[in-house]
Structure formats: structure tokens, C-alpha cells
C-alpha positions, -999 to 999 in steps of 0.1 A, spaced: 803 -321 -823 796 -327 -786 763 -339 -774 746 -314 -750 726 -329 -721 699 -306 -706 687 -312 -671 652 -303 -662 647 -294 -626 614 -297 -609 607 -262 -594 588 -277 -565 620 -292 -552 635 -257 -549 604 -243 -534 603 -269 -508 640 -264 -499 636 -226 -498 602 -225 -481 608 -212 -446 578 -213 -423 574 -200 -388 565 -228 -365 548 -221 -332 562 -244 -306 539 -260 -280 547 -252 -244 561 -287 -239 584 -284 -269 597 -249 -263 631 -251 -247 626 -216 -232 594 -229 -215 615 -256 -199 641 -232 -187 615 -206 -175 583 -225 -165 552 -205 -157 548 -201 -120 515 -211 -104 495 -181 -92 500 -172 -56 470 -177 -32 464 -140 -32 459 -141 -70 433 -169 -70 397 -156 -68 377 -166 -38 343 -163 -21 336 -155 15 310 -180 27 295 -189 61 287 -226 58 257 -243 72 258 -267 102 261 -304 95 273 -326 124 299 -325 152 325 -350 162 344 -350 195 379 -365 200 411 -360 220 447 -353 213 474 -377 227 479 -351 255 443 -356 265 430 -323 253 394 -324 241 387 -310 206 355 -306 185 353 -306 147 323 -290 131 317 -308 97 296 -282 79 286 -277 43 280 -252 15 275 -254 -23 306 -233 -30 329 -261 -20 333 -284 -51 318 -319 -48 340 -349 -51 335 -374 -79 302 -394 -73 312 -430 -67 294 -460 -51 304 -477 -19 319 -506 -38 340 -482 -59 352 -465 -28 362 -498 -12 381 -509 -44 398 -475 -45 409 -476 -9 422 -512 -13 441 -501 -44 477 -491 -47 468 -454 -53 439 -445 -29 449 -408 -32 434 -406 -67 400 -399 -50 399 -364 -36 374 -348 -12 376 -310 -15 372 -293 18 379 -259 34 396 -260 68 388 -230 89 407 -213 117 409 -226 153 384 -210 176 378 -216 213 343 -224 227 328 -235 260 316 -270 263 285 -280 284 306 -281 316 318 -245 310 353 -256 301 371 -241 271 378 -264 242 393 -261 207 369 -261 178 376 -265 141 352 -260 112 356 -282 81 333 -272 51 325 -298 25 301 -298 -4 264 -300 5 256 -329 -18 285 -349 -4 272 -343 31 238 -357 21 257 -387 7 275 -394 39 244 -390 60 230 -421 43 262 -441 42 283 -452 72 312 -461 49 314 -426 34 309 -410 68 338 -430 83 359 -422 52 350 -385 55 359 -384 92 393 -401 85 401 -375 58 389 -346 80 409 -356 110 440 -361 89 435 -326 75 433 -312 110 465 -330 121 483 -319 90 474 -282 91 476 -276 128 504 -301 136 482 -321 161 485 -357 171 451 -372 177 445 -401 200 437 -430 178 428 -453 207 398 -434 218 365 -434 200 354 -406 178 321 -395 192 294 -380 170 273 -356 191 236 -363 191 210 -336 186 238 -310 179 247 -298 145 275 -274 154 297 -266 184 300 -229 190 296 -203 162 306 -213 127 333 -191 112 334 -176 77 355 -194 50 374 -179 21 369 -206 -5 392 -204 -35 376 -207 -69 401 -231 -86 399 -266 -102 399 -296 -79 434 -311 -74 439 -346 -88 446 -360 -53 460 -354 -19 493 -368 -7 474 -392 15 439 -398 26 442 -417 59 470 -422 83 489 -455 80 498 -469 114 524 -497 120 510 -531 109 511 -565 124 512 -580 159 544 -589 177 567 -615 163 559 -638 192 522 -638 182 530 -642 146 549 -674 153 519 -689 171 493 -679 145 486 -685 109 480 -651 93 449 -646 71 455 -612 54 427 -616 29 394 -603 43 364 -599 19 349 -564 24 312 -560 19 296 -526 18 259 -532 15 249 -565 32 244 -560 69 259 -583 94 225 -590 109 213 -604 76 244 -624 73 240 -640 107 216 -666 94 240 -694 98 234 -724 76 242 -760 84 273 -775 69 255 -793 41 227 -783 17 207 -814 27 202 -800 63 187 -767 52 152 -777 61 163 -782 97 181 -749 100 153 -729 117 170 -729 151 172 -695 168 207 -681 168 204 -675 206 203 -713 210 235 -717 191 256 -691 209 286 -702 230 294 -683 262 324 -659 261 330 -642 294 335 -604 293 335 -603 255 307 -579 247 322 -573 212 324 -610 202 295 -633 194 304 -670 189 280 -694 173 282 -732 167 264 -751 140 246 -774 140 228 -771 173 228 -808 181 254 -834 175 290 -829 167 301 -793 160 310 -788 124 316 -751 123 320 -721 145 310 -686 133 325 -656 151 310 -621 148 335 -595 160 327 -558 164 358 -538 155 364 -504 138 381 -502 104 376 -482 72 389 -509 48 400 -545 49 436 -533 48 432 -519 83 424 -553 98 447 -582 106 433 -616 114 454 -643 129 439 -677 135 454 -704 157 440 -739 162 420 -727 193 425 -689 193 416 -658 173 434 -625 173 420 -595 154 438 -561 152 426 -528 137 455 -506 127 431 -477 125 427 -474 163 455 -498 174 426 -519 187 431 -556 195 407 -584 203 421 -618 214 400 -648 226 402 -686 228 379 -710 209 362 -740 226 372 -763 197 402 -768 175 396 -754 140 410 -761 105 430 -729 99 435 -736 61 397 -733 55 390 -702 75 372 -674 56 364 -639 67 340 -611 57 341 -575 69 309 -554 69 319 -518 67 285 -504 74 281 -522 107 318 -524 116 315 -561 120 338 -589 111 325 -624 104 349 -653 106 338 -688 95 358 -716 113 354 -752 102 360 -775 132 386 -802 130 371 -837 128 
């Protein structure tokens, strides 16, 4: 008589093996979605509003060919506002490896021709930004300079212009717009994560001959809030001399012929000179746009933003290894502290 072995099968095993469910694939997992991705809507499919922006302020500049152009920076609530950040956050962002992560939405209008005060015809462009952002740049020179850089790059990009970076951008006084502002078709879509670039990057560095004669100091501390005027209270070289540091700055200045944009101060007033302090007026948006080269008796500062260079000699030899520099973006002023060699 054979022994019979009975196997008991758990029915749930069969159910699990025979249980077919329909799974809905996510778009990223669906192979068909990869083969046939959804196309972005065409500009004609994106809803828009027709808006006539309000006047803000006008800047005047020239192309490399010498043609005069005017840019109306106007505003309306329909243009989305950029992320609200502080001046310090903007500086850190512009100094970072990815400055394009901060986006300023704007509407670039069509070219229109207007007559200037002399009766000559000139090109005019209208750039609409958010009203709240315009109020912000009205109270911040840093944000205003940043906005102008973004606006001029947008004009160059759209209309294939090449603007003259060596001439100053002039903000017209007592004038909020040049000519008649045009209507804008503002698309109602989410703000993009970031433009390809925010400001034009120009070639860096002085000539190799100059580089061989100078020690380069690439690190410049950027300060947004403190004004250069407040920082011009030059202290004596030691804390023990603070009580005698009430000398007027005018008495400490050293003459520099034909250098209206440079102010050189010695300290202390009497006795051997321990330190020179140079205040240099030069335009830049961030510390990355400035190059400072210091020789034993010479300073060279270059702004890549406007290809501007300031070069002057010092009356004393300085210790290059101990030179420090601060740039005040609100007043466009560079302070260089130069310990004098003993």
C-alpha cells in the first residue's frame, strides 16, 4: 500500500500570479511619450493681453556705428514680477556660477522712430517691466544698473544691434518717455526659469605686458549698502591712535594731476606714511567685472563692462601682498587700501 502525499496550495499564490492589472504609466515612464513628446504651444496659441504700459524712465546710448538710440523703460502690472530678492542676494547670485537662475520678465516692443530735441530722427524701443520691480529699482542703484544691463542685452539680442560699451548710458532727467509708448501683447504664461545670459561678457584681463609688471588682485569685496562716503573715514594704522584721527580728509589728500576719478589719501597726516587709500570712480555691476592690478608704485583698474581703464602711479612703494579692496556698487566706487613699505 503506497503512501499518498497531498499538497495544499495557498490560493493567494495563484491569485497573485493571475492578477493582471492595468497600470497607467507616467509621462516620463511611457516609451511612447519619449518617442512622441508633446510639443510646446505655438506663440499664437498662448493667451495674451494687449496693454499700453505707463512711462518709467528713459536711457540714451549709441551703437558702435555712432547712431543714437533711446530705450523707454516702462511698466505695467500685467508683466510678471521677478523673484523679490535683496541687494546682497543679487550680488551673490551675479557672482555665482549660474547667474541666469534669476530672471527678469520683460516685454520688448517694436522699433519706432521719434524726433529728438534737435529735430533729428532717432530709434526708440519700449521695454515693459513689472510695476513693483520698477519701484524697486527706483530706490536701488544696484538693481537699476542690473536692469539696464539686462534691457540693453535684450535689445541687442532681438534687433541684432551692437551697442557702444565705451560710452556712458545716460538717464534722461525730467523725462519719463521718449515719443509715444506703443501697445504690447503680453503672453499669459509661466515665467521661464532663466535666460541664456543676463549680461554680456567682454574679454577679460589687461595685456600680457601689463600682467608681467603687476601682481593681480582678483578678489574684490563687493558691498551693496554701505556708501563710499561713509567708508572714507580713514582710521590710523593702530587702534591706539584713534583719538587723534579727527583730521579732515582734505588735509590728507595727495595731488593727482588730471585724475578727477581718483582720490588718494595718506594716513597718518604727520610723520611717516603708513598707508595709502585710493578711492576710484569706475562703473561695474559686480566684482567680476573689475580687475585690479597693483604694482609697487602703480595701480591699474579695468572694468570689463565698459572696457574702461584707470592707470596711475603712487607716490610711495606699497606692500602688494597686504593690499585689500572693496567695491561699493551703489556709488560705483572702488576703495583700495595700500600699506606702505617700511
